[in-house]
C-alpha positions in Angstrom: 0.0 0.0 0.0 1.3 3.4 -1.0 2.0 6.1 1.6 -0.7 8.7 1.3 0.8 12.1 0.4 -2.3 14.3 0.1 -4.6 13.3 3.0 -3.0 15.9 5.3 -3.6 18.7 2.7 -7.2 17.6 2.1 -7.9 17.7 5.8 -6.4 21.2 6.0 -8.6 22.3 3.2 -11.6 21.4 5.3 -10.7 24.0 7.9 -9.9 26.6 5.2 -13.3 25.9 3.6 -15.0 26.5 7.0 -13.3 30.0 7.2 -14.3 30.7 3.6 -17.9 29.9 4.5 -17.7 32.4 7.4 -16.2 35.0 5.0 -19.1 34.4 2.6 -21.7 34.8 5.3 -20.1 38.0 6.6 -19.7 39.4 3.0 -23.5 39.2 2.6 -24.0 41.0 5.9 -21.4 43.6 5.2 -22.8 44.3 1.8 -26.2 44.9 3.5 -24.6 47.2 6.0 -25.3 44.8 8.9 -21.7 43.8 9.8 -19.6 46.3 11.6 -17.2 43.6 12.9 -14.0 44.7 11.2 -12.1 42.5 13.6 -13.7 39.4 12.0 -12.1 40.4 8.7 -8.7 41.1 10.4 -8.9 37.7 12.1 -9.8 36.2 8.7 -6.7 37.8 7.2 -4.6 36.4 10.1 -6.1 32.9 9.5 -5.5 33.1 5.8 -1.9 34.4 6.1 -0.8 32.1 8.8 -2.9 28.9 8.5 -3.8 28.8 4.8 -0.7 30.4 3.4 2.3 29.9 5.7 1.2 26.6 7.1 -0.8 24.9 4.3 0.5 26.5 1.1 4.1 26.1 2.4 3.6 22.3 2.4 2.1 22.5 -1.1 4.6 24.9 -2.6 7.8 23.8 -0.9 7.1 20.1 -0.6 4.4 18.5 -2.9 4.8 20.9 -5.8 8.5 20.6 -5.8 8.2 16.8 -5.7 5.9 16.9 -8.7 8.4 19.1 -10.6 11.3 16.9 -9.5 9.4 13.9 -10.8 8.9 15.4 -14.3 6.1 17.9 -14.2 7.1 21.1 -15.8 7.4 24.2 -13.6 5.9 26.4 -16.2 2.7 25.8 -18.1 1.5 23.1 -15.8 -1.0 22.4 -13.1 1.6 23.4 -10.5 2.1 26.8 -12.3 -1.6 27.4 -12.3 -1.9 26.6 -8.6 1.0 28.9 -7.8 -0.6 31.7 -9.8 -3.8 31.3 -7.9 -1.9 31.4 -4.6 -0.6 34.8 -5.7 -4.0 36.0 -6.8 -5.3 35.0 -3.4 -2.5 36.9 -1.6 -3.4 40.0 -3.6 -7.1 39.8 -2.5 -6.0 39.3 1.1 -3.7 42.3 1.0 -6.6 44.4 -0.3 -9.1 43.0 2.2 -6.7 43.8 5.1 -6.2 47.3 3.8 -10.0 47.9 3.6 -10.6 46.4 7.0 -7.9 48.5 8.6 -9.3 51.6 7.0 -12.8 50.8 8.2 -11.6 50.1 11.7 -9.8 53.5 11.6 -13.2 55.1 10.8 -12.8 55.7 7.1 -16.3 55.5 5.7 -17.4 53.4 2.7 -14.8 50.6 3.0 -17.6 48.0 3.2 -17.7 47.6 -0.5 -14.0 47.0 -0.9 -14.0 44.5 2.0 -16.9 42.6 0.6 -15.4 42.7 -2.9 -12.1 41.2 -1.9 -13.4 38.8 0.6 -15.9 37.5 -2.0 -13.3 37.3 -4.7 -10.9 35.4 -2.4 -13.6 33.0 -1.3 -14.7 32.2 -4.8 -11.0 31.8 -6.0 -10.2 29.5 -3.1 -13.3 27.3 -3.4 -12.5 26.7 -7.1 -8.8 26.3 -6.3 -9.4 23.8 -3.5 -11.7 21.8 -5.8 -9.0 21.6 -8.5 -6.4 20.5 -6.0 -8.6 17.9 -4.2 -10.2 16.6 -7.4 -7.4 16.9 -10.0 -3.9 17.7 -8.8 -3.8 15.6 -5.6 -5.1 12.5 -7.3 -2.6 13.1 -10.1 0.2 13.4 -7.4 -1.0 10.2 -5.8 -0.6 8.4 -9.2 2.7 10.0 -10.3 4.8 10.2 -7.2 6.6 6.8 -6.7 6.7 5.2 -3.3 10.4 5.8 -2.7 9.7 9.6 -2.7 6.6 9.5 -0.5 8.3 9.3 2.9 10.3 12.3 2.0 7.2 14.3 1.2 5.6 13.2 4.5 8.8 14.2 6.3 8.8 17.5 4.5 5.2 18.2 5.8 6.4 17.4 9.3 9.4 19.7 9.0 7.0 22.5 7.8 4.8 21.9 10.8 7.7 21.9 13.2 8.3 25.5 12.3 5.1 26.5 14.0 4.1 26.5 17.7 2.8 23.2 19.1 -0.8 24.5 19.4 -0.7 26.3 16.1 -3.4 24.3 14.2 -5.5 24.0 17.3 -5.5 27.8 17.7 -6.8 28.3 14.2 -9.4 25.5 14.6 -10.6 27.4 17.7 -10.7 30.7 15.9 -12.9 29.2 13.2 -15.1 27.4 15.7 -15.6 30.5 17.8 -16.8 32.5 14.7 -19.0 29.6 13.7 -20.7 29.7 17.1 -21.2 33.5 16.8 -22.8 33.1 13.3 
């Protein structure tokens, strides 16, 4: 039986999708003028930057994608290149969302539309992105990566996780669960 090299990433996607659902719910309320909780958006940015990007995307970009490239997938004009481009698009939306939320928190009027626009765009991008990874790229990786390389990938994930505090994932799980209870 082959060592599973994508289950961890799929499981992390579940928590990311829960945060995306919260963003989508708050976007609707913000667009209607009913959500003045700018801290939610700043906490969302923190979650995205630290959990989704530094924790999860680091495993993809530095470990799995590199293994795919080292195993023959082209770096350019490939599924990996498309996923990396989408990661960058997501980061741009997060920067804009953060700027709008900080301005709103500072009292600048009319930032709701920008917050809603970028949160909605990020959520849409990430839902599609995760579906492509879970349904196409990860199954492809499971087929292409030979067994002798799989333990190195799992070890790479563990090394990435070791660069975070022991309670890192539990902290972000609690952040999401707290906002779900408030919804």
